[in-house]
C-alpha positions in Angstrom: 1.6 20.0 25.5 4.5 18.0 26.6 7.6 18.1 24.3 7.3 14.3 24.2 3.7 13.6 23.9 4.0 9.9 24.6 6.3 10.0 27.5 3.6 11.6 29.7 0.6 9.7 28.3 -0.5 8.4 31.7 -0.7 11.9 33.2 -2.3 13.8 30.3 -5.6 15.4 31.4 -8.6 13.6 29.8 -6.5 10.5 28.9 -7.9 7.6 30.9 -5.6 4.7 31.7 -6.4 1.7 29.6 -7.8 -1.4 31.2 -5.3 -4.2 31.8 -7.1 -6.2 29.2 -6.3 -9.6 28.0 -5.3 -8.6 24.4 -2.7 -6.2 25.7 -1.3 -8.8 28.1 -1.1 -11.4 25.3 0.7 -8.9 23.0 3.3 -8.1 25.7 4.0 -11.8 26.3 4.5 -12.3 22.6 6.8 -9.3 22.4 8.8 -10.7 25.3 9.2 -14.1 23.7 9.9 -12.5 20.3 11.5 -9.1 20.7 11.1 -6.9 17.6 8.0 -8.6 16.3 5.9 -6.2 14.3 2.4 -5.4 15.3 1.0 -6.8 12.1 2.7 -10.1 12.6 1.7 -10.2 16.2 -1.9 -9.6 15.2 -1.8 -12.5 12.8 -0.5 -14.8 15.5 -3.1 -13.6 18.0 -5.8 -13.8 15.2 -7.1 -10.3 15.7 -7.1 -7.2 13.5 -3.9 -5.1 13.7 -6.0 -2.1 14.7 -7.3 -4.1 17.7 -3.7 -4.4 19.0 -3.0 -0.7 18.5 -6.2 0.1 20.3 -5.3 -2.2 23.2 -2.3 0.1 23.8 -4.3 3.4 23.9 -2.8 5.5 26.7 0.4 3.3 26.7 1.8 3.3 23.2 -0.9 4.8 21.1 -3.6 7.5 21.0 -6.8 7.5 19.1 -7.1 10.5 16.8 -10.1 12.0 15.1 -10.7 10.5 11.7 -12.2 12.3 8.7 -11.5 15.7 7.0 -8.7 13.8 5.3 -7.6 16.7 3.1 -6.9 18.9 6.1 -5.1 15.9 7.8 -2.8 15.4 4.8 -2.1 19.2 4.6 -1.0 18.8 8.3 1.2 15.9 7.4 2.8 18.1 4.8 4.0 20.4 7.6 6.1 17.6 9.1 8.7 17.8 6.4 10.4 14.5 5.3 8.6 11.4 6.5 8.4 7.8 5.5 5.2 6.7 3.8 4.4 3.0 4.1 1.6 1.2 2.1 1.1 -2.5 2.0 -1.1 -5.4 1.1 -0.8 -9.0 2.2 2.3 -9.8 0.2 4.1 -6.5 -0.6 5.2 -3.3 1.1 6.3 0.0 -0.5 8.2 2.6 1.6 8.9 6.1 0.2 10.7 8.9 2.0 9.7 12.5 1.1 7.3 15.3 1.9 3.5 15.4 1.4 3.0 18.1 -1.2 0.8 18.8 -4.2 -2.2 17.4 -2.4 -5.6 17.2 -4.1 -8.6 15.8 -2.1 -12.3 15.4 -2.7 -14.8 13.7 -0.4 -14.0 10.2 -1.5 -10.6 10.3 -3.2 -7.3 12.1 -2.9 -3.9 12.4 -4.5 -0.5 13.3 -3.3 1.6 14.1 -6.3 5.1 15.0 -5.0 7.9 13.3 -7.0 8.9 11.4 -3.9 5.5 10.8 -2.2 3.1 9.7 -4.9 -0.2 8.3 -3.6 -3.7 7.4 -4.7 -6.2 7.6 -1.8 -9.7 6.1 -1.4 -11.2 7.6 1.7 -14.2 5.4 2.0 -11.8 2.8 3.5 -10.1 5.3 5.9 -12.0 4.7 9.2 -9.6 4.8 12.1 -6.6 7.0 12.9 -4.0 6.4 15.6 -0.7 8.0 16.7 1.7 5.1 17.6 5.0 4.8 19.4 7.1 1.7 18.5 10.2 1.2 20.6 13.0 -0.4 18.6 16.5 -0.9 20.0 16.0 1.8 22.6 14.6 4.3 20.1 11.1 5.5 19.9 9.6 5.5 16.4 6.6 7.7 16.0 3.9 7.3 13.4 0.4 8.1 12.2 -1.5 5.0 11.2 -4.7 4.7 9.2 -6.9 1.6 9.3 -10.0 0.4 7.5 -13.2 -0.7 9.2 -12.0 -4.3 9.5 -8.8 -3.1 11.3 -6.4 -3.6 8.4 -3.7 -1.1 7.9 -4.4 1.2 5.0 -1.4 3.7 5.3 1.3 4.6 7.8 3.4 7.7 8.1 6.6 7.5 10.1 8.7 10.4 11.4 12.3 10.5 10.2 15.3 12.2 11.9 14.6 15.2 9.6 10.9 15.5 10.5 9.5 18.5 12.4 8.6 17.1 15.8 6.9 20.2 17.0 4.6 20.2 13.9 3.9 16.5 14.7 2.8 17.3 18.2 0.6 20.1 17.0 -1.1 17.8 14.5 -1.6 15.1 17.2 -3.0 17.7 19.6 -5.5 19.0 17.0 -6.7 15.5 16.3 -6.8 14.1 19.9 -10.1 12.7 21.0 -11.7 12.1 24.4 -12.4 8.5 23.4 -9.2 6.5 24.3 -11.0 3.2 24.6 -8.9 0.1 24.3 -11.7 -1.8 22.6 -11.9 -2.2 18.9 -15.1 -3.2 17.1 -14.2 -4.6 13.7 -16.7 -4.2 10.9 -17.2 -7.4 8.8 -15.5 -7.1 5.5 -17.8 -6.6 2.5 -18.2 -9.6 0.2 -17.0 -8.8 -3.3 -19.5 -9.4 -6.1 -19.2 -12.8 -7.7 -17.7 -12.4 -11.2 -19.6 -13.3 -14.3 -19.1 -16.9 -15.3 -16.7 -17.3 -18.3 -19.3 -18.8 -20.6 -21.6 -15.8 -20.0 -19.1 -13.1 -20.9 -19.7 -11.5 -24.2 -16.1 -11.8 -25.4 -16.6 -9.9 -28.6 -18.0 -6.9 -26.7 -15.3 -7.2 -24.0 -12.5 -7.3 -26.6 -14.0 -4.4 -28.5 -14.2 -2.4 -25.2 -10.6 -3.2 -24.4 -9.4 -2.2 -27.9 -11.3 1.1 -27.6 -9.6 2.2 -24.3 -8.1 5.7 -24.4 -6.8 5.8 -20.8 -5.5 3.0 -18.5 -7.9 4.2 -15.8 -10.9 3.3 -18.1 -10.0 -0.4 -17.5 -11.8 -0.4 -14.1 -15.0 0.7 -15.8 -14.6 -2.0 -18.4 -14.3 -4.7 -15.7 -17.4 -3.4 -14.0 -19.4 -3.3 -17.2 -18.7 -7.0 -17.9 -18.7 -8.1 -14.3 -15.2 -9.5 -14.4 -12.4 -10.1 -11.9 -9.1 -8.7 -13.0 -7.3 -12.1 -13.4 -10.4 -13.4 -15.2 -10.3 -10.5 -17.6 -6.6 -11.1 -18.4 -7.3 -14.8 -18.9 -10.1 -14.0 -21.4 -8.4 -11.1 -23.1 -6.4 -13.1 -25.6 -2.5 -13.2 -26.0 -2.3 -10.0 -27.9 -3.7 -8.1 -24.9 -2.5 -10.1 -22.0 -0.1 -13.1 -21.8 1.0 -15.1 -18.7 4.7 -15.0 -17.8 6.8 -16.7 -15.1 6.4 -15.7 -11.5 10.1 -14.8 -11.7 9.3 -12.0 -14.1 9.5 -9.3 -11.4 13.0 -10.4 -10.4 14.0 -10.3 -14.0 12.5 -6.8 -14.5 14.1 -5.4 -11.3 17.6 -6.8 -12.0 17.4 -5.7 -15.7 16.3 -2.2 -14.8 19.0 -1.9 -12.1 21.6 -3.0 -14.6 20.5 -0.7 -17.4 19.3 2.3 -15.4 15.8 2.0 -17.0 13.4 4.1 -15.0 10.2 2.2 -14.0 7.0 2.7 -12.0 6.1 0.3 -9.2 2.6 0.3 -7.8 1.8 -1.4 -4.4 -1.5 -0.9 -2.6 -4.7 -2.0 -1.0 -8.3 -0.9 -1.2 -7.6 2.4 0.6 -4.2 3.5 -0.7 -1.8 2.9 -3.6 1.8 3.9 -3.2 3.9 4.6 -6.3 7.6 4.7 -7.0 8.8 6.4 -10.2 12.4 6.3 -11.2 15.4 3.9 -11.3 16.1 1.0 -9.0 19.6 0.0 -7.9 20.1 -2.4 -5.1 18.0 -5.6 -5.5 18.4 -8.3 -2.8 16.6 -11.5 -2.1 16.2 -12.5 1.5 14.4 -15.9 1.8 11.0 -15.6 0.1 11.3 -11.8 0.1 12.4 -9.9 -3.0 13.6 -6.4 -2.0 14.6 -3.1 -3.4 16.8 -1.3 -0.8 17.5 2.1 -2.2 17.8 5.5 -0.5 14.3 6.9 -0.2 12.6 3.8 -1.7 12.2 0.3 -0.3 10.1 -2.5 -1.8 9.6 -5.8 0.0 7.6 -8.5 -1.9 6.9 -12.1 -1.2 7.9 -13.7 -4.4 6.6 -17.1 -3.3 3.1 -15.6 -3.1 3.0 -14.7 -6.8 0.5 -17.2 -8.2 0.1 -15.6 -11.7 2.0 -12.9 -13.5 0.9 -11.2 -16.8 2.3 -8.8 -19.3 -0.7 -6.6 -20.2 -1.0 -4.3 -23.2 -3.7 -1.6 -23.1 -4.4 1.0 -25.8 -4.4 4.7 -24.8 -4.6 8.0 -26.6 -0.8 8.1 -26.3 -0.2 4.6 -27.7 0.0 1.1 -26.1 0.9 1.0 -22.4 2.5 -2.2 -21.1 2.4 -3.4 -17.6 3.6 -6.4 -15.5 0.8 -7.4 -13.2 1.3 -9.8 -10.3 -1.5 -11.6 -8.4 -1.8 -14.1 -5.5 -3.7 -17.4 -5.5 -7.0 -15.6 -4.6 -6.6 -13.2 -7.5 -5.7 -10.3 -5.3 -3.3 -7.7 -6.7 0.2 -7.8 -5.3 1.9 -5.2 -7.5 2.0 -3.6 -10.9 5.1 -2.4 -12.8 5.2 0.0 -15.7 7.9 1.8 -17.6 8.2 5.4 -16.4 5.9 7.7 -18.3 3.7 10.8 -17.9 0.3 11.5 -19.5 0.7 12.5 -23.1 4.0 10.7 -23.4 4.5 7.3 -25.1 6.0 4.5 -23.0 9.8 3.9 -23.1 11.0 1.7 -25.9 13.4 0.0 -23.4 10.5 -0.9 -21.2 8.5 -2.3 -24.0 11.4 -4.5 -25.2 12.0 -5.7 -21.6 8.4 -6.7 -21.1 8.2 -8.4 -24.5 11.2 -10.5 -23.6 9.8 -11.9 -20.4 9.5 -15.7 -20.5 6.2 -17.6 -20.2 5.3 -19.6 -17.1 6.4 -22.8 -18.8 10.0 -21.5 -18.6 9.9 -21.5 -14.8 12.1 -24.2 -13.2 
């Protein structure tokens, strides 16, 4: 194996050269006109899945790797040492630097429980795996990238200057496939089930089910039982359980936590992966529509202008009430959740509960 696996791509045995296909050419024209454009943004402009762009570069800037056996894959990622784990949805990105440790995986779900890399993984949406080289300012940035069947990025793992490059090459070599096709056949996204109409929801039963929760994870089952969308459920819950707050609530929370040192938990994810930060936040900076946390080992980038509704939500558990700030876009898709730092069997922090209770309603927004 070459010490630089990508520098010799065009001469590696069994790695056919990609066709000079139209999508690759269009991408390169776009990159020339807009140096530094990210693959995801280029895909949006070219109206193709991001994975289709990555596939178009197979043999040039990417390699297809064998998907599946994800527990073994993540154990291999753990041998790389410190890496940067990136998880995103349409409006938010969470980046955490650390080592993949304390890994627990089953056939459909997995956990990474290191204090720095904390992930919830849903493998039914992990369909494609690539190794990618992105050139930025003369530096090659190497990553492992997971996509769902529709070609949306699920999770990305970037090497850092402290990563073990030899371990990375071994992991790539073990996963390398003979299929280095530049084509990408996207699966049509599944249609979500239509929620129950408001007037057909048994509110008394729904409220009783909510009040009987003993763990926040039971909330998903409650939604399924009554056929509810998440925002719909919050809207029907009643103000003692969920109340709307201003879209600026996240900014208020982050600045307050940064000023007081209050440790919080930030959840950002998609259908295949949820990334979690637990701890303090310090440097909060707005850049245009983006609200950012720019701390060592933790970055958050969130489009504040895409927050259509924000809610303070109170759920009962065996350890007492757990309060969250939940943010949604105009389609009702989750952008991010924020909690006070807590562990199972511990009550939530009084400082967090007071902060959440003081968040202004949407009518207070300018």
